[in-house]
C-alpha positions in Angstrom: 14.0 21.6 5.2 12.9 24.4 5.6 10.2 24.6 8.3 12.1 21.6 11.2 9.8 20.5 14.0 10.7 22.4 17.0 9.9 22.5 20.6 7.9 18.8 18.8 5.7 21.4 17.0 5.0 19.3 13.6 3.6 20.8 10.2 0.2 18.8 8.6 -2.6 18.8 6.5 -6.0 17.7 8.0 -9.2 17.3 8.1 -11.7 18.3 10.1 -14.6 16.8 8.9 -16.4 14.4 6.9 -15.8 17.1 4.0 -12.6 15.4 3.8 -11.0 18.8 3.2 -8.0 18.5 3.9 -6.0 22.0 5.3 -3.0 23.6 7.2 -2.7 22.0 10.9 0.1 21.6 13.4 0.6 19.6 16.7 3.1 17.5 19.2 4.8 14.7 18.3 5.5 12.4 21.0 9.5 12.9 22.5 11.3 10.0 21.3 12.2 7.0 23.6 14.6 4.7 24.2 13.6 2.3 20.9 12.1 4.9 18.8 13.0 5.9 15.7 12.3 9.7 15.1 12.0 10.8 10.5 12.6 13.4 8.9 9.6 12.5 6.2 10.7 13.8 2.3 6.9 12.0 1.0 4.3 10.2 1.3 2.1 8.3 -1.1 -1.9 8.4 -1.3 -3.7 6.0 -0.7 -7.0 5.1 -1.2 -6.7 5.3 2.3 -6.6 8.6 2.9 -9.9 9.2 0.9 -12.1 6.6 3.3 -10.9 7.9 7.0 -10.8 11.9 6.2 -14.2 11.5 4.7 -15.5 9.6 7.4 -16.7 6.1 5.0 -16.3 3.7 7.8 -17.6 5.8 10.4 -14.8 6.0 12.8 -12.8 8.6 11.7 -11.1 11.2 14.2 -11.0 14.8 13.6 -8.8 16.7 13.2 -7.2 13.5 10.8 -4.0 13.6 9.5 -3.5 10.7 6.9 -0.2 8.7 5.1 1.0 5.7 5.7 2.9 5.6 2.8 6.2 7.4 3.8 9.8 8.0 3.7 11.9 9.7 5.4 15.9 10.1 7.1 15.7 9.5 10.2 17.3 12.9 12.4 16.9 11.4 15.9 17.7 7.8 17.6 17.2 6.5 21.8 19.1 4.7 22.6 18.1 1.2 22.7 18.0 1.5 18.9 20.9 0.2 17.3 20.3 -0.9 12.9 18.8 3.0 12.7 21.8 5.9 12.7 21.1 9.6 11.6 20.5 9.6 8.2 19.1 6.6 7.1 16.8 6.0 4.3 14.2 5.2 6.0 10.1 4.4 5.9 7.2 3.7 8.1 3.9 1.6 6.6 0.3 1.0 7.4 0.6 0.1 11.5 3.7 2.2 13.6 2.2 -0.8 17.3 1.8 -3.1 17.9 1.3 -5.7 21.2 4.6 -7.3 20.4 4.3 -10.2 21.5 1.8 -12.7 20.7 1.6 -15.6 18.0 1.0 -13.2 15.3 3.2 -10.5 15.9 6.3 -13.5 17.3 5.7 -14.4 13.8 6.2 -11.1 12.1 2.3 -11.2 11.5 2.2 -8.3 13.2 -0.7 -6.9 10.6 -3.2 -9.3 11.8 -1.9 -8.1 16.0 -5.7 -7.7 17.8 -3.8 -5.0 18.8 -2.2 -3.8 15.7 -2.2 0.3 15.7 -3.0 2.0 12.9 -0.3 5.3 11.6 -3.5 7.7 11.6 -6.4 7.8 13.3 -6.0 4.8 15.1 -5.5 4.6 19.2 -2.0 4.2 20.3 -1.2 2.1 24.4 -0.6 5.2 25.9 -4.0 6.5 24.6 -2.9 9.1 22.3 -4.7 8.7 18.9 -1.8 8.3 15.9 -1.3 10.9 12.5 -0.2 10.3 9.7 2.4 11.4 6.8 0.8 14.5 5.0 3.2 15.9 7.7 7.1 17.1 8.6 8.1 14.4 10.5 7.2 11.4 12.3 8.3 9.1 15.5 7.3 5.3 15.5 9.0 3.0 17.1 12.2 1.3 15.4 10.1 -2.4 15.2 7.8 -1.2 12.1 10.8 1.2 10.7 12.0 -0.2 7.5 15.3 0.7 5.9 15.8 2.2 2.2 18.4 0.7 0.6 20.8 3.5 -0.6 20.2 4.3 -3.8 16.2 3.6 -4.7 14.9 7.0 -4.0 12.7 7.9 -1.6 9.5 8.9 -3.5 9.7 5.8 -5.2 10.1 4.4 -2.2 6.8 5.5 -0.5 4.6 3.5 -2.3 5.6 0.3 -1.1 4.9 0.7 2.3 1.5 0.5 1.8 0.9 -0.1 -2.0 3.6 -3.0 -2.9 3.3 -5.2 0.2 0.1 -5.2 0.1 0.5 -7.1 -3.5 4.1 -9.2 -2.7 2.4 -10.2 0.5 0.3 -12.5 -1.3 2.2 -14.0 -3.9 5.2 -14.6 -0.8 2.1 -16.7 1.1 0.4 -18.5 -1.8 4.3 -19.1 -3.9 3.9 -17.6 -7.1 7.5 -17.2 -7.6 7.3 -19.9 -9.8 8.7 -18.4 -13.2 6.5 -19.9 -16.1 3.2 -19.5 -14.3 0.4 -17.5 -15.6 -0.9 -14.6 -13.2 -3.9 -13.0 -13.9 -4.2 -9.1 -11.9 -7.4 -7.2 -12.0 -7.5 -3.5 -12.4 -4.7 -1.4 -12.9 -4.6 1.6 -10.1 -1.9 1.7 -7.6 -1.9 -2.2 -6.9 -2.7 -3.3 -9.9 0.1 -1.9 -11.6 1.9 -3.5 -8.8 1.3 -6.2 -9.2 2.3 -6.9 -12.8 6.0 -5.2 -11.5 6.4 -7.7 -9.1 4.6 -10.8 -11.9 7.0 -9.8 -14.0 9.7 -10.0 -11.8 9.0 -13.3 -10.7 8.7 -15.1 -14.8 5.4 -15.0 -14.6 3.1 -14.2 -17.6 1.2 -11.6 -17.0 -2.7 -10.3 -18.3 -4.6 -8.0 -16.9 -8.1 -7.3 -17.2 -9.7 -3.9 -17.3 -13.3 -3.0 -17.8 -11.4 0.3 -19.3 -9.7 -0.2 -23.4 -7.4 2.9 -22.6 -6.0 1.1 -20.3 -4.7 -1.2 -23.0 -1.1 0.3 -24.1 -0.1 1.2 -20.6 -0.7 -2.1 -19.5 0.9 -3.8 -22.0 4.0 -0.9 -23.1 4.1 1.1 -20.2 4.2 -2.1 -17.6 5.5 -4.9 -20.1 2.3 -7.5 -19.8 1.9 -9.8 -21.7 -1.5 -9.9 -22.7 -4.6 -7.4 -22.0 -7.8 -8.7 -21.9 -11.1 -6.3 -21.2 -13.8 -8.3 -19.4 -16.7 -7.0 -20.1 -16.4 -8.9 -23.6 -17.3 -12.4 -23.1 -15.6 -13.9 -26.1 -12.3 -12.2 -24.7 -12.9 -14.3 -21.2 -13.7 -17.1 -22.4 -10.7 -17.8 -24.7 -9.1 -18.1 -21.3 -10.5 -20.5 -19.5 -8.7 -22.6 -16.6 -6.2 -21.0 -17.7 -4.5 -19.2 -15.2 -2.1 -20.3 -12.1 -2.8 -16.9 -10.1 -5.6 -14.0 -10.1 -4.9 -10.7 -7.9 -8.0 -8.6 -7.8 -7.4 -4.7 -6.4 -10.6 -3.2 -7.4 -12.5 -2.6 -4.7 -15.3 -1.8 -7.2 -18.4 -4.7 -6.9 -18.0 -6.8 -9.7 -18.6 -10.2 -9.9 -16.1 -12.6 -9.2 -17.7 -15.7 -10.2 -16.0 -15.2 -14.6 -12.2 -14.7 -12.7 -12.8 -18.3 -10.6 -13.7 -19.7 -14.0 -10.3 -18.4 -15.6 -8.1 -20.6 -13.0 -7.0 -23.9 -13.4 -7.5 -27.1 -11.3 -6.4 -26.2 -8.0 -5.5 -22.3 -9.0 -5.7 -19.3 -6.6 -7.0 -15.7 -6.0 -6.6 -13.7 -3.4 -8.9 -10.5 -2.7 -6.9 -7.6 -2.3 -9.7 -4.9 -1.8 -12.9 -3.9 0.0 -15.9 -4.0 -2.6 -19.2 -4.3 -0.4 -20.2 -7.7 -0.8 -18.8 -11.2 -2.8 -20.7 -13.5 -4.5 -19.4 -17.3 -5.1 -21.0 -20.2 -7.1 -19.9 -23.2 -4.9 -19.2 -24.7 -8.6 -17.0 -22.4 -9.3 -14.9 -23.5 -6.5 -15.6 -26.8 -5.8 -15.1 -28.5 -9.0 -12.4 -26.8 -9.3 -10.3 -27.3 -6.7 -9.5 -23.4 -6.7 -9.0 -21.8 -3.6 -10.7 -17.8 -3.0 -8.4 -15.8 -0.5 -8.2 -12.5 1.0 -5.0 -11.1 1.9 -4.2 -7.4 3.0 -1.2 -5.2 4.3 1.8 -7.2 5.6 4.5 -8.2 8.8 8.2 -6.5 9.4 9.3 -9.4 7.7 7.8 -9.2 4.8 7.8 -5.2 4.3 11.7 -5.5 4.8 12.2 -8.0 2.1 9.8 -6.5 -0.2 11.3 -3.7 -0.1 15.3 -5.1 -0.5 13.6 -7.1 -3.2 12.9 -3.6 -5.0 16.1 -2.7 -4.5 17.7 -5.3 -5.7 16.0 -5.9 -8.6 15.4 -2.3 -9.8 11.3 -2.5 -9.3 10.0 1.1 -8.8 6.8 2.1 -9.0 5.0 4.7 -11.7 4.5 8.2 -9.5 2.9 11.6 -9.8 3.9 14.4 -7.5 2.8 16.9 -5.7 2.7 20.0 -3.1 1.0 19.4 -0.5 -1.3 21.5 -0.8 -2.5 20.2 -3.9 -3.8 17.3 -1.9 -7.3 17.9 -2.0 -7.8 18.2 -6.0 -5.9 14.5 -6.0 -7.9 12.9 -3.8 -10.1 13.7 -6.0 -9.1 12.4 -8.8 -7.9 9.3 -7.0 -11.5 8.9 -7.0 -11.9 9.7 -10.3 -9.5 6.9 -10.9 -7.6 9.8 -12.7 -3.7 9.3 -11.6 -0.5 7.1 -13.5 -1.1 5.3 -11.2 -0.1 7.1 -7.2 0.3 9.7 -6.6 3.2 10.6 -4.2 3.4 14.0 -1.5 6.9 16.2 -2.5 7.3 16.4 1.2 10.4 18.0 2.3 9.2 20.8 -0.1 5.9 21.5 0.4 6.6 23.0 4.1 9.6 25.0 3.2 
């Protein structure tokens, strides 16, 4: 990489205000502590969270804001107490970079649910500093929140696993969806949805994709290998599936009714909400009469994250990506808003700062 971080000066792109427009920016990363890992970022996935915080949609953005929490790269330095990583290792960093490390959730490897969890960007770390993410040339993180990427797994493909991949994998493990022969419905076919299809197939599930767009049919069935595609606005197609699914993963952030999907579950079926619509309304009968469960989930703990990465490497599961350079990021974020991506943008950081 032509640009190295001399004197801890890190090259990045940042948003300066709620317009969300990003432009070149420099800032100082912390020096490597005894339990830290420093990595040269080679790739960073683009998540809708990047849109939300750069545009202050949650009303808590701290500018200048460097987004990015799907980070892959190469270790350049390790602290004196770091034993499991070495210089040259391929590693990843996900949606958080710190937690209290001593509560019930942290001790159970559910660090993502720790009340002192620190987001990878736009978070306030223990030392009071504001975290800055992966749209940058390097990052320094505590070893606990760094993950090994097995040799041979492409770093560009690894980046989306650190958010999209683990967000899907976690509820599938929690609700015991790894049951060959059972049926899975996937609502939405974006960054999360296409990973849900891939995991579902790897687990031996019969996968049905639900979409409001007929144009997604070919992608769902031919490209991703889903067993069935249903246009969710077609009442007749939906009616034929009532009471037929064991599981549903809902990846759609736009407001949409849940009752039509809940009615598709078998008795005791589970539907998991992975997104953040503005509100949800459910008729109690669709839960009570079928003993169904509506659950929520977001990202995953460190143990599950490493397990998921290893599973993807062992089973050759790769996200579908569109590679871009950092100078295209504003156009990419606008396309992401318009759902014009198949299926995850990944920034070629390594070649963007030359």
